[in-house]
N, C-alpha and C positions, 0 to 999 in steps of 0.2 A: 160110150166109154171115153171117147175123146173129151167129151165134156168133163168127165170126172178127173182126167189127168190134168187138164188145164186148170181146173179149180184147185187141185192139190198144189200145183206149181205156183199158183197165185198166192195161196196160203203160205207156202214156204218163203216166197219172196217177200211177203208182208212181214213175216216173222224176222227175216234177215234185216229188213229196213227198220223195224222197231228196235232190234238189238243195236243197230248202228246209231240210231237216234239216242238211245239210252246211253251208249258209250260217249257219244259226242257231248251230250248234256252234262254227264258226270265229269268229263275231261275239261269242259269249259268252266265248270264250277271249281275245279281244283286250280285252274290257271288264274282266275281272277276272283280272289276272295273278297267278300264284302267288307267294307271299312268298319273298324270297331266303333261301337257307340260312343258318342262324344261325352266327356265328363262335364259336369256343371262347373262353371267358372268359380275359382276360389279367389279370395282377396290376395292380391299380389303384394308381398312384403318386400320392401326395399332392403337389400342386404347391405348392412353397414359393418365395417370392421370395428371390432372391439378394441378399445385402447388397452394395451398391456401395461400394467404397472411394473416399473423397474424395481427389482428387489435391491435394496441398499443394505450394505453390511454396516449396520450401525452398532456402535459400542454403547451399551446402556450406561447412563450416567450413574454416579454413586447413589443418588437419592432414590432411584428407581429399583435399586438392588434389594430384593426381598429374600434374604436367607435367614436361617435360624439364628445365627450369631453374627449379625452385621453390626458394626459399631456406629454410634451416632457421632463420633468424633472424627475430625479430619486426620488422615494419615494413619489411622488405626484399623487393623483388620484381625480377624480370627485365623490363627494358624492351626489348622485342623490336625495335622500329623503330630504336632507338639502339644496340643491341647493348651494353648497359651495365646495371649494377645501379642501381636507384633506391631511395631511402629516403624514407618519408613517415610522418607521425604524425597521428592524429586525436585532438583533445582539446576537450571542451566545445563540440561542434558546429562546430569549425573544423578544416580540413585544413591541415597544414603540409607543404609539399613541401621536402625537404631537399637534393635534387639527385641528379645521376647520378654513379656511381662506377665505376672500372674493376674493383675486386674487391668481393666480397660482404662481406668483413670490414670494409673501409673504410665501406661503407654502414651496417653494423650499429653501428659505433662512432659514426657521425654520429647515428644514431637514439638511441643511449644518451645522448649528450651533451644532445640536445634534450629527451629524456624526463626527465632529471634536472632540467633547467631548468624544465620545465612542472610536473611532478608532485612533485618533491622526494623525500621519503623513501618515498612510496607508489609510486614508479616500478618497473615490471617491466622489468628490463634483460636484454640478451643476454649481457653479460659482468659478472662480479661487480665487477671493478675496471676503470676506464678509464685507459689510459696517459696521463700528463701531468696527471692531476687530483690534487688535494691530499687527497682523501678517503681 
């Protein structure tokens, strides 16, 4: 019987040792994780700053203006609220309102007359000659 007891004790101690080894191996696996697999090298792009375009507040010139009723004559525009053509001229910091007209040509003639009066020979006219003038 002594033999049997010692063999049981040996088996029990072996079981304890195997449990301890299992715990230690699992604990060591938790403490030192394996490194992640390396990714394949990609082409390295050089990061460059994009040039930002500065927005400019530009006033469109008269020739680029595309509206339904824009005039082809200088100083003449469509007055929407009155349904009429208006003529005006700007000279030396002063605006001269010349009035509302039924036709575009009448407004252009009024502009030409006032332009000649203000600027003389340097005037840019819509028509080369004005009817009723002695020039």
